[in-house]
N, C-alpha and C positions, 0 to 999 in steps of 0.2 A: 692502110692493111693490108699487108699480103693476101695475094688471093690464093681462093683455096684450090688445092690440087689434092687429089684422092686418090687411090690404085688398091687394085685386087692383084694379088701376086700368087696363082695357083700353082702347084707343083704337079708336073703330068706324069705323077706315079700310080694315076688312076683317073677317072672323069669323074665328072661333077656330081654330086648327091645331094641328098636336102639339106643335110649340115651344111655343105658348101654354099648352097642357094643362100643360106640364111645369112652369113657372113658376107657375102658378094651383093644381096641386095642392101644391107645395112651400109655398106660402104657406097653403093651407089647413092642410095636416096639422099645420105649425107653429104656428097658431092652436089647434087643434083639442088636440095633443097638451099643450098649454100651458093646456087649458080658458079660453081665450082666446077673444074675438070677432073676426068676420070681414067684414069690409066690403068692398061692390063700391062703386068710384067710377067712372063714365064721364068719361073725359077727351076730352071733345067741343069742343075746343078750336080745331078747325081744320075748320069747315064744307065749304069747297072740297076738302076731301081724304075726307069721310064718306063711305062706302057706301051706298046706300041698303038699309034692312035690316038694316044690320049689328048697331045696339045689340039691337034685338030677339033677334036671331040668336045673338049673343053670349051675352046671359041665358037663351035657352033651351038653350043647350050646358051651361051651366052647370048647368041644372036636371037634364038628361040626363043629365049625369055624375056628381050626387050633389053637386054642389059649392054648396050651398045657403049663403047670406049670414045673415046677422043685420043685422034694422034696415031702413030707407029706401035707394034707390038714390041716391047723390049724384052731380049733375051737375054739371059745370064751369060748362057753359055759363048756370047759375043763379048764378054765381060772380063774373060780373065786376066788380060793384060794390065787392067786397072787394080785388078785384087792384088795380082802378084807385086805390082809395085808399092802399094803400101805395105805389105808384108813382108818385103825386102827392106823396107825404111824403117818400121817398126823393129825388125831383128836387128839392123846394125844401130840402134838408138840403143837396144838393150832391153825394149820393152815386151820384147818378144823372143822365144827360144825354142830349140828343138828338143823334141820329145820322143824316145824309143820303146814308151811303156806298150805292152799288148793288153788287150783285154782281159787277159786271165789275171794280168799282175795287178788291174785294178779291181778285180774281184771284191766285194766288201768295205768299197769305199764310197758306196751310197751316192754314187754319180759326183761325188765331191773330189777333184784332183789334188791328191795329199803332197803333190811340189816335188815327186819324186827326181824328177829331171829338171828341177828350177835352175840349179847351179851346176849343172855336170857339163856343162859345156859340149853339147852332143853338135855332130854336123848335123846341117839340114838336108844333107840327102838321106833319103828313104826313112824319113823322119815326119812326124807330125809336128806343125808349128802351133806352140801355147802363147797366147798373151799374158803377160803376169796381172794380176788384180791388185788393188790395193786390200788393205784390211779395214775398208770403208763400207759403210750403208748407204745406196744409193736409192731413192724414193722419187716417184713422180704421182700426181692426181690423175687419174683416168675420170675419163667423162661417164662412165656407168659403175666401175667397181669403186671407185673412190681411191683413196691412198693406198699402195702399193710399195712394201718397203722390203729391200733384199740386201743382208750383209755379203757383198760379191767374197770374201776369203771365206767365212765359216760355211755360205750356203750355197756357192757355187764353186769357187776356187778356180786355176787359170783354167782358161777354156780354149778349146783349140778354134784356130781360123783357117787351118789349110790340114788337111786328112793325110794319114800316111802313104793313103796310094794316091795323093797328088791335087784329090779333087776339093776343091773351097767350099769352106763352110759357111751354112747359113746364116750365123751372125754377123760375120764380115761382108757377107755379099748385100746382105740386106740392109744394113746402116749404109754403105758406099753409093748402094743404087737409088735408096730412097733419097740422100742427098744430091747425088746426079739428076735426077727428076726432078728436084725441086718440091717432093713430096711436101704438105705440110700437116695433113691430118692421115693419122693412120686407123682405119677402123677393120678387126679381124677378131678371130675365134680368142677366147679364154684361155683356151690351151698353149696360148704364147704370153700370158700374162707374165710367168716367171723368167720370159728371155728379156724382156723390156730393160731390168737392170743393167744387162751384159750390154745390151745395146746403147743405152745411156752413158755407159763407162767408153765404148768406142767412139760416140760423138763427142766426149768431151775431150777424149786423148787426140781425136783428129782435127778437133776446132770444126766441129759440124754442128750445125743449128739443131735443137731439139723437135720433133714434130711434136703436136695433141696425138694423144692415144684416146682411142674406145674399143674395150673389147668386151666382145658379144658375148650373150651364154653360149655354152654348148647344148647342142641338140642331144637328149640320151633316150634310151630304151628303157621299157620297165624294169628295167636288170639292173640297171646302172652303166651300161654299157653306152658310151659315145657314140652316134652315128659316124661311121667312117669307112674309107675304103677298105677297108679289111672286114667288117663288122656291119653283115646285114644292111647295106647301102646300096641298093642298086644306082646306077644312073639315070640321071633326071632325062624325062621322055618329053618330047615337044608337045604331044595331044594333052599334056596334065600341066603344060604352062600357067594358066591362068589361075586354076584352084590352088597349082604348089604356092603360087605367089601369093595368094591368100592367106595360105596356111602358113607363109615365111612372116608375112607381116605381123600375124598374132602371135608367133612364137617370139617377135621381135616386142610384144608389147602395144602394137598399133591395132588398135580395134577397129579393124576394117568391118564395113555391114555385109550382110550375110547375101546381100542380093551381087556382092562382087564376085561371089565364087563361079559366078555364071558369065561373068562380063568378060570381054575382050584385054589381052595382055596390057594394050595403052592403057585402057582403062582402069585397070588394078594398079598398073605403075603412077598414072596420073594422080590418082587418089592418096598413093602413099606418098609422092613428093608434096602435094598439097598440105599434106596431115602430119606430116614427118615429125615426130617428137623424141628425141634422144633421152630425154629424160624418164620417159614410159619404159625404156628397155629394161628387163628383170634382169637381176644381177645374179643370180642363182640358175644352175642348168634346167633346162626347161624340156618338158616330155612333148613330142608332137599332139597335134592336137586331131583328136578324132573325128571320123566322119568323111574324108577323104583317102584317094588312093592309098591303098597300104605301102610303107616304106620297106 
């Protein structure tokens, strides 16, 4: 059997918050419970959105919360040549094309590209690059969410793999990097569930192995907003590590005993590894559990 390799891939557009912790903890526990490796990859694809100090802050937070990684940190900013080589290959094979559409032109398309530039034959200079999608449905069996299916033509449309400003798109980079690092299991937030069929298509197109997927529920506020970098989501504090790890376990359906609230970080994580049950993770968004520091 292939050895387990998992990963956590934060974006340095902000600092880790409780929602990030839930996803990171789930990924770490799933790897450690399988005696696998856990990698950290910095998804620094978009410099204009990067927050000063966020990369160092993210890594320090993982250390403070006992989520130690294996091997060297990978940085997507060091992988541009690999992305470009694949884009050039897809373009030359007619599997990708240049798109000059502006955001204004795409208003009203509900996020589904209408194919305006599909057969226009534009030069790739100063243009976005889109990959052609087939009129097919792609599905997979998520370990928590169950079967998920998306018809790429009707529900996604041809999607961008290199932006007009020259920055590489998440969908391409994540597929190439997971394959490059040998990732076998992807554990991440459910907000990325509908990205997965596009990634399955790229894996098929490029002859890459398909990892197993587990999408954990989002953490929401009572008004329905998800915790995130832009909405009431303060950075993780080192002094709250043990109680917030306990709280994250509970959000993941792992019923950690109350006395772990005051335990050490190592003790909370040891309990989590020993009792990890991915089958107990809820499928739907969950509210933060009460009784601990306010988020």
